[in-house]
N, C-alpha and C positions, 0 to 999 in steps of 0.2 A: 503494500498499500502505498503511496505516497505523501506522507507525512506532513507536506510542504504545504496541503490544505488548512490548516491549522497554525494561520504566523499569529492570532491573536488569543486569548484567552479561550480557553472551559470553564463553566460550571457545574456543577452538581448537587444534588440534595436528591433524599431517599424518601420515598411514600411507602405506609404501610398499606397494604393492601389484602384484600381474601386470596392472594394469589403468594401471600407475602411480600417481602422488602420488594421495591421495586425502584431501581437507580435511574434516576433522572441525568444525561448530560445536555448540556447546551454550550453553542458557543453567541455571538454576537449575531452571525447567521440566521440561528433558528435551531430548534431540537436536531439530536444528531444519534442518541442511544436512550433505549429504555433497556435495562438489563434486572433480569428478575434473581431474585434471591441467593446474594451470597454478601459473604463480610465485608465489610468495608474496605481492608484492607488486600484483599483480593480481587473486589471491582475496581480497585484504585490502580492495579497493577496491570492490571487488562486492560482499562483507558489507556495508559501509559504506553501498553506495549502495539494497542491499534491505533493510536494518535503521535504519538510522542510527545504529549503535551500532558502535565497531572494538572487535572482539574483543581480545583476552588470550590469550598462549599459556601454557596451566598442561597439562603433561601429565599431571598426576595426575587433572583432571577428566576428562580422557578413556581415560585406561586401560580403565576397563570394557569402550569401546567397541571399542579396537584391538584386546583380547586377544580378543573375538567376531570380529572380524573376520579373525586369522590364524588359529580354528579356522575359518572359513566357507571361506577360500581354502586352507585343507590340507584339504577335502573333507569335513569334521565337520558331520554334522546337526543345523543349528544353528537354534532361531528366535529369531530379533531380539525382545524382548516389551519394551523404549521402558524410561524413559517418553522418549516423541513429542513437540517442541512443537510445533505446526501453525501456523505465523506466517504461512504466506503460502495463497493458494487459498484458491475458494467453497467456499460447506459442501457442494455437490456433489462437486469435485474430493476434500476431504478425504474425504468419507465412502466415497468408490473408496480411497484411500488404507487405510484401515481395513481396508476390504474386501481388499485385496491381502496385509495382511498374516493373511488366513486359507488363504493358500496355503500348504499344505504342502512341506517343502523336497523337492526331487527331483522334484516334481510342476509340471506346468505347466496354466493354466485357460485358457479361451476369452476375447474380451472379451464375447460373448454369456453365459457364465458368471456371469462380474462384474456384468453386466445385471441376469441372472436375483437375485443374491443382493442387490442394490438393489431389485427389483422393477420393473426399467427394459427392459423387454423387447430395447429396438428403440435402445435408449442407447450401441453399438458406437463409434460415431463419439467422441462424447463423451467417454468413455471414455477410449479410446485418446490424446484429448485429455489429459485427468485424469493418465496414465501420464504423458504426453511433459512436462507440469509437475510431476510427484514430485521434493520438494526432497533427497529421502533416499534416492537410487538406489541399490542393493544390496539395500539392508535394508531395505528397504520394495523387494517383490521385484516390480517391473512389468515384469521381463525376465521371470517367468514367464507372462506373458500372452502369448497368441498368436492366431493365426485359427481360426477354428471349423474349417476344413480344415487344420488342422497347419501352416499354414505360418507363418514367423515372426513376422509383420506389422512392424512401424516397431521402433525404438529412438531414444531422442535420442541418446541415446552412440554412435550407428552399431549395425548390424547383426554387425559385428564383435566391437560389446564385449557384446553379447548373445548372441552366440555361443560367447563365451568367458565370462562369467556361469551360461549353461546347462551348461557344462563342468563347472564347481566342483562342479557335483551328480557325485558317482563314479557313480550311474547311468547318465550320459551320455556318459562319458571314453570308452569303448572305441571307438564309432562316433555321431557328434550325430545322423545319419539314421536308426540302427536305433532309437535315442532313441524317433522317432514312433512308428514302429512298435511299438514296446514299451507306451509308454502308451499308453494311450487319451486323449483330450483330453477334457475336461470343460464 
């Protein structure tokens, strides 16, 4: 990775979520990372390795993201609108992540739908790989991407986390299975 993208400061904070600790990292251009469930020293070492920069803990820099996550995990329909700073990923992966932002709250879409949006009908596996490299999961909703047949597919954080994230949407709370019967997968 080209660490030259980080010529300015990075800031971080930790948000206690129903999924465990979520570490947020942002610079002046926007949110760059959301990392789940690590000890602070391990998290800081990972960011230093990935960016070449040691972030500074600044709560006021992350208050907007913290407030949005509180609303999200309480079941409020929320759209995370950035700004985002994609410091990692190929141009293709970044296009996939931008496309994922179009999936509405409370909805799921198929890998094929993402491919169709990109004009790449047979790119399901590459799209799945791009979802797995998503540096800002939860906020960039890779958990809302499922297989065309309605089954969950994979998730870097594990299938149980994907189920929990889909369960944050009020439409999915009564029964996860009925969700897939209720919603047509596009």
